[in-house]
N, C-alpha and C positions, 0 to 999 in steps of 0.2 A: 232462373227456374231450369231445372235438369232437363234434359232431352227426353226423359221418360214421361215428363207433364207436357201439357198443351194448354192454351189460353182458357179452355172450358174447365179445366180442372179446378175443383174448389180449393180455395187457399188454405182450408184446413188440413187437406191432403198434401198439396204440393210445398206448403211451408213447415210441414211436420219434421221434428227432429227424432232420432232413435226408431224405435219400432212404432209404426203406426197401421192400426187394424181397421179395416173396412168390413163391417158386418151387419147382420139383422139376427135377432134372436131365434133362429131355427136350430133343429139338431145338429147342421154342419157349423153353424155360428157358434154353438155351445162348446164344441169340441176345442177350439182355438181360445175362446174365452176361458174356458175352465183350465186349460193349461198355463196360460198367462196368469190367473188367478194363484194357481199353485206356485207358479215361479216367483211370484210377487211375495208369498208367504216365505218361501224358501231362502230367497236372495235379495229380496226387495227391489226387484227390477221395477221400471215404470214403462209405461206406453201411452199413446193417445189414441182415440178411437172416433171414426166417423160411421155414422148409421145411414145405411143405403136404403132408398126408399123403394123397395121391391115393386110395391104397387103401381109405382110410376115409371117402371122400368129403368130406374137410374142406373141399374148395372149393366145395360145394353147400350149406354152412351159411348161416345168415342174416346173420352176421356179415361173411362172404367176399362174399356177394352184394351187400352195400351197397357194396363196393369195386368189384366186378365182376359186373354182373347175368348174364353169360354164365357164370359158374361155371368160369372156365378160368384157368390158370396161364400165364405169369407176370402179376403185376399189381406195378406201382411205386406208392407213394405219396410224395409230396412233402411233408414236413411242415415246410418251411423257414418257413412261416406256420402256427404251431399253431391259431391261430383260423379257418383256412380250408386245411386240408390238401387236396392234389389227388391223387385216385387216377387213374391212367392204365392202361386196358387196351388190348389187342390190340398185338402185338409191333411192328409196323410203327410204330404211333403212339409206342410206348414209345421206340424207338430215335431217333425224330425229336425227340422231347420231350426226352430226354437231350442229344442233340447239341446243340440249340438252347440249352439251358441251360449246358452245360460245355464244348462244343468251340469255344472262342472263336476259336481259330486255323484253324478249317477243316481240321484235320488228318485228319478222317473224312468230311468232307463237302466241298463245292465252294462258292466263291465266283461263279465264272462261272455265268451263268444256263442255259447250254446244258449245262453237264456236270451242273449240279444237276439239271435234268430228266431226263437220262439216268440218274442215280442214282435218282431217283424212280420211273422207269418199271420199272427192273430191280428195285427193292425191291417194287413192287406186282405186278410180273409173277409173282415167286415166291409173294407173299402170296395171290394170286388165282387163279393158274393152276398153281403148282407144288404147294403144300403139301396143297390140297383131293384131287386123286386120289392124291398119295403117301399121305397119311394112311389114304385108304380102302383103298390096297393093302396097307398096313400091317395094318390090322384084318382084312380078308377073307383076307389070305395068311399072316398069322403069328398073330394073336390070337382070331379067330373059333373057337368051337367047331366050328360048321357050316360047312363048306366049300362055297363056291358058286363053282363054275368060271368061270361067265359072268362074275361080278363081279370074281374075282381076274384074269381076262384083260383085262376092260375098263381096269381102274385101273392094271394093270401097263403095258399099251400106252400109257396116256395119260402115265404118269409117264416111260417112255421118250422119247415124244415130246417132251416138256418138255425132257429132258435133251438132246435133239437140237436144241432151240432154243438153249440155253445153248452146245452146241457149235459150232453155226454162228456165234454171236456171238463166242465166245473164239478161234474159228479165223481171225477177221478175213476170212473168205471172202465176207462181204456188205458189206466196207468196203474197205480198202487191200489186202487180201490178207495183212497181217500179223498173226501171232498176238497176242492181248491177253493181258496178265497178270492184269487184272481187269476186273469188269462194267461199271464206269463211268468216264468221264474220258478224255481226249484220249490220241491215240498208244496205248500199251500200257495205258492206264488206270491208276488210283490205287486203292488199297484204301480202301473206303469203307461205309457203311451198306449199300449193295446187295449186297456179299458177306458181311457179316456177318449180314444176314437170310436169305441163301440158304444158305450153306455148311453150317450144322449138319444140315440134312436132307440135303443131296446126300453129305456125308461118311459118312452112315449106310447107303450103299447095300449093303454087305455084311449088316449087321444085318437089313435088309429083304429079303433073301435074292435080291438079283440077283446073277447070277455074273459072273466076269471076263470071260467070252465076250460078256456084254450090255454090258459098259462099255468092252469094246474098241473100240467105235464111237465112243467119246467122249474121244480121247487128250487133247485140251484141257481137257476137263473134270476128268480124272483129274490132270493137272498142276496145274491150279487148286486142286484138293482138297489136294493135297500141299504147295503153295506156302503156303497159308492155315495148314493145320495145323501148320506149323513156328513160328507166331508165338507169343511168350511168353504174350500175354494169352489166345490160343485155348486153349493148353494149360491154362493155370490156369482158364479159365472153363468148360472141360469135364472138369475133373480132379477131384482128391481134395477139394478145398475145398468143393466142392458135392454131395459124396456124404453125404447125410443119414444119419442112424442109425436110421432107421425100417425 
């Protein structure tokens, strides 16, 4: 057993070969699940998966914290070298790691430096400016037993502001005036890690209890959500394959 693992580590994790995914089918889990499915279609890669029992705080166990001290899913562990397995936490880092290892044809990234920078900035825009208020809105607006109107309003408005930033960009209003299909890349853009890292959260707008009248202000965002949602890997990465039995 590698020094990364301890006695309480499940054997499905400690004995895994190659890429092992520890996940639960939340928006963050969806990001990495989608990318792995895209890479499988492109290159035939394989991996193994463990589903983490969030309701039992399995992600806070000692064995899990050795993989991710932040105690969050998803985590990937690259066991290609059994003597030195590499755990990777944080979804944006995981997407970049997997793409660097497996996307040799740059199908989901870019060789051009300017396009790559554009992909990186939109990937991290959502990671740093989109997901945090959206997550807080979900908590205070949907899951918290105590309703705090000021918190709900604050995080709701900030999430809608971020949607507005995506709308401005996708509309092309701040560039050549032509609507974009994807967040990064020249012209109408190319489907990339930027979209994979953003879409799973935005696509859950109904679950988050935004109303259609809220989203009518973002027609290009809604078209982008629909466009990406039709991809085979997206359907698989968010579908029954990743519905655990817990």
